[in-house]
C-alpha beads as a LAMMPS data file, in Angstrom:
LAMMPS data file: protein, C-alpha beads

153 atoms
152 bonds

1 atom types
1 bond types

-500.0 500.0 xlo xhi
-500.0 500.0 ylo yhi
-500.0 500.0 zlo zhi

Masses

1 110.0

Atoms # bond

1 1 1 110.603 397.912 -73.222
2 1 1 111.770 400.751 -70.974
3 1 1 114.751 401.318 -68.756
4 1 1 118.452 401.181 -69.566
5 1 1 120.010 399.064 -72.281
6 1 1 123.512 397.563 -72.309
7 1 1 125.085 400.950 -73.047
8 1 1 123.400 402.560 -70.039
9 1 1 121.186 404.840 -72.121
10 1 1 117.456 405.117 -71.662
11 1 1 114.889 403.428 -73.846
12 1 1 114.412 406.699 -75.769
13 1 1 115.459 405.899 -79.348
14 1 1 116.717 409.455 -79.989
15 1 1 119.153 409.232 -77.066
16 1 1 120.279 405.744 -78.109
17 1 1 120.870 406.851 -81.704
18 1 1 122.785 409.989 -80.732
19 1 1 124.950 407.993 -78.301
20 1 1 125.653 405.306 -80.891
21 1 1 126.372 407.875 -83.631
22 1 1 128.915 409.604 -81.368
23 1 1 130.775 406.275 -81.091
24 1 1 131.042 405.888 -84.881
25 1 1 134.609 406.879 -85.629
26 1 1 133.989 406.576 -89.381
27 1 1 131.314 409.277 -89.319
28 1 1 133.523 411.533 -87.175
29 1 1 136.421 410.999 -89.593
30 1 1 134.422 412.266 -92.572
31 1 1 132.891 415.152 -90.599
32 1 1 129.322 413.825 -90.686
33 1 1 126.704 415.230 -88.342
34 1 1 123.429 413.721 -87.166
35 1 1 120.801 416.373 -87.942
36 1 1 117.404 414.646 -87.699
37 1 1 116.204 411.674 -85.665
38 1 1 112.582 410.584 -85.931
39 1 1 110.892 407.206 -85.555
40 1 1 111.813 405.441 -88.806
41 1 1 113.771 408.364 -90.310
42 1 1 117.306 409.631 -89.754
43 1 1 119.251 412.363 -91.554
44 1 1 122.996 412.851 -91.633
45 1 1 124.674 415.904 -93.133
46 1 1 128.185 416.343 -94.387
47 1 1 130.031 419.478 -95.498
48 1 1 132.056 419.340 -98.700
49 1 1 135.706 418.542 -97.999
50 1 1 138.315 418.079 -100.734
51 1 1 139.786 415.199 -98.674
52 1 1 136.594 413.189 -99.350
53 1 1 136.701 413.469 -103.143
54 1 1 137.889 411.216 -105.910
55 1 1 140.227 412.211 -108.749
56 1 1 137.625 414.447 -110.457
57 1 1 136.957 416.509 -107.348
58 1 1 133.512 415.062 -106.615
59 1 1 132.420 413.289 -103.456
60 1 1 133.777 409.733 -103.490
61 1 1 131.224 406.949 -103.975
62 1 1 132.568 405.194 -100.870
63 1 1 131.794 408.247 -98.734
64 1 1 128.284 408.458 -100.190
65 1 1 127.741 404.753 -99.507
66 1 1 129.048 405.010 -95.940
67 1 1 126.809 407.970 -95.102
68 1 1 123.714 406.372 -96.659
69 1 1 124.452 403.080 -94.896
70 1 1 124.632 404.892 -91.560
71 1 1 121.430 406.850 -92.232
72 1 1 119.565 403.659 -93.159
73 1 1 121.062 401.730 -90.249
74 1 1 120.121 404.359 -87.703
75 1 1 116.615 404.636 -89.177
76 1 1 116.292 400.882 -88.565
77 1 1 117.776 401.302 -85.081
78 1 1 114.990 403.775 -84.268
79 1 1 112.270 401.118 -84.606
80 1 1 113.773 398.272 -82.530
81 1 1 113.659 397.579 -78.815
82 1 1 116.415 399.127 -76.659
83 1 1 118.096 395.802 -75.857
84 1 1 118.797 395.051 -79.552
85 1 1 121.222 396.425 -82.101
86 1 1 121.475 396.592 -85.899
87 1 1 123.978 395.365 -88.459
88 1 1 123.797 395.939 -92.200
89 1 1 123.781 392.644 -94.081
90 1 1 123.277 393.964 -97.622
91 1 1 122.823 397.136 -99.601
92 1 1 122.438 398.275 -103.188
93 1 1 123.369 401.798 -104.141
94 1 1 122.589 403.750 -107.290
95 1 1 124.845 406.724 -107.981
96 1 1 122.705 409.006 -110.109
97 1 1 124.572 412.283 -110.326
98 1 1 128.044 413.579 -109.439
99 1 1 128.471 414.549 -105.797
100 1 1 129.032 418.268 -106.252
101 1 1 127.775 420.660 -103.614
102 1 1 128.598 422.724 -100.562
103 1 1 126.862 420.206 -98.280
104 1 1 125.310 416.790 -98.571
105 1 1 122.196 415.374 -96.945
106 1 1 121.700 411.632 -96.464
107 1 1 118.241 410.463 -95.383
108 1 1 117.355 406.930 -94.332
109 1 1 113.738 405.765 -94.014
110 1 1 112.452 402.413 -92.805
111 1 1 110.498 400.814 -95.644
112 1 1 109.667 397.494 -94.006
113 1 1 110.093 397.059 -90.247
114 1 1 110.508 393.577 -88.811
115 1 1 111.597 391.660 -85.738
116 1 1 114.673 390.120 -87.407
117 1 1 115.100 391.842 -90.790
118 1 1 114.421 395.503 -91.554
119 1 1 114.543 397.112 -95.003
120 1 1 115.427 400.791 -95.273
121 1 1 115.710 403.124 -98.244
122 1 1 118.106 406.030 -98.405
123 1 1 118.493 409.102 -100.553
124 1 1 121.554 411.321 -100.878
125 1 1 121.312 414.958 -101.922
126 1 1 123.880 417.583 -102.916
127 1 1 123.029 421.012 -101.542
128 1 1 124.384 424.180 -103.136
129 1 1 123.072 427.421 -104.604
130 1 1 119.985 425.939 -106.267
131 1 1 117.545 423.257 -105.186
132 1 1 118.881 420.086 -103.578
133 1 1 119.951 417.537 -106.210
134 1 1 119.391 413.805 -105.803
135 1 1 122.798 412.134 -106.231
136 1 1 122.230 408.605 -104.885
137 1 1 119.676 406.124 -103.637
138 1 1 120.179 403.027 -101.521
139 1 1 118.140 400.067 -100.381
140 1 1 119.618 398.355 -97.346
141 1 1 118.789 395.221 -95.427
142 1 1 119.489 395.335 -91.706
143 1 1 119.539 392.455 -89.256
144 1 1 118.351 392.957 -85.693
145 1 1 121.020 391.625 -83.308
146 1 1 120.150 390.396 -79.825
147 1 1 122.436 388.880 -77.196
148 1 1 125.572 388.752 -79.345
149 1 1 128.793 389.317 -77.420
150 1 1 130.574 392.506 -78.435
151 1 1 127.601 393.995 -80.307
152 1 1 125.358 396.385 -78.427
153 1 1 123.883 399.845 -78.954

Bonds

1 1 1 2
2 1 2 3
3 1 3 4
4 1 4 5
5 1 5 6
6 1 6 7
7 1 7 8
8 1 8 9
9 1 9 10
10 1 10 11
11 1 11 12
12 1 12 13
13 1 13 14
14 1 14 15
15 1 15 16
16 1 16 17
17 1 17 18
18 1 18 19
19 1 19 20
20 1 20 21
21 1 21 22
22 1 22 23
23 1 23 24
24 1 24 25
25 1 25 26
26 1 26 27
27 1 27 28
28 1 28 29
29 1 29 30
30 1 30 31
31 1 31 32
32 1 32 33
33 1 33 34
34 1 34 35
35 1 35 36
36 1 36 37
37 1 37 38
38 1 38 39
39 1 39 40
40 1 40 41
41 1 41 42
42 1 42 43
43 1 43 44
44 1 44 45
45 1 45 46
46 1 46 47
47 1 47 48
48 1 48 49
49 1 49 50
50 1 50 51
51 1 51 52
52 1 52 53
53 1 53 54
54 1 54 55
55 1 55 56
56 1 56 57
57 1 57 58
58 1 58 59
59 1 59 60
60 1 60 61
61 1 61 62
62 1 62 63
63 1 63 64
64 1 64 65
65 1 65 66
66 1 66 67
67 1 67 68
68 1 68 69
69 1 69 70
70 1 70 71
71 1 71 72
72 1 72 73
73 1 73 74
74 1 74 75
75 1 75 76
76 1 76 77
77 1 77 78
78 1 78 79
79 1 79 80
80 1 80 81
81 1 81 82
82 1 82 83
83 1 83 84
84 1 84 85
85 1 85 86
86 1 86 87
87 1 87 88
88 1 88 89
89 1 89 90
90 1 90 91
91 1 91 92
92 1 92 93
93 1 93 94
94 1 94 95
95 1 95 96
96 1 96 97
97 1 97 98
98 1 98 99
99 1 99 100
100 1 100 101
101 1 101 102
102 1 102 103
103 1 103 104
104 1 104 105
105 1 105 106
106 1 106 107
107 1 107 108
108 1 108 109
109 1 109 110
110 1 110 111
111 1 111 112
112 1 112 113
113 1 113 114
114 1 114 115
115 1 115 116
116 1 116 117
117 1 117 118
118 1 118 119
119 1 119 120
120 1 120 121
121 1 121 122
122 1 122 123
123 1 123 124
124 1 124 125
125 1 125 126
126 1 126 127
127 1 127 128
128 1 128 129
129 1 129 130
130 1 130 131
131 1 131 132
132 1 132 133
133 1 133 134
134 1 134 135
135 1 135 136
136 1 136 137
137 1 137 138
138 1 138 139
139 1 139 140
140 1 140 141
141 1 141 142
142 1 142 143
143 1 143 144
144 1 144 145
145 1 145 146
146 1 146 147
147 1 147 148
148 1 148 149
149 1 149 150
150 1 150 151
151 1 151 152
152 1 152 153
């Protein structure tokens, strides 16, 4: 499908994702930045900020989950038609290592595309002086939304 969707953006998935990401107040609040948009893959980066930590000074699990959910959701959004949208209906996260780093990278990849349900897997990495360290993984289930009032783009 080509042309404009309900948000007035073109059928280009990169434009739609960037426009939708800019409207996500939660991602703006935590200082997240969209750094890679490909068909089926999206990356979001986040600088370390003491305001996003828990009592031990490491990145809060809720922040990790939110960023991975967005990366997986936008990866799913990249493979659907422009008139549809995406909502997360389930996810499972594994926190594998403390979130310590100067920056964090959250990558979402579509594992199983579909017309109604899409499965995406995410990985979160802490970036510092050495090699990137895997800190979390997520599997998310996304539902493709069409024609629902109040949900577009």
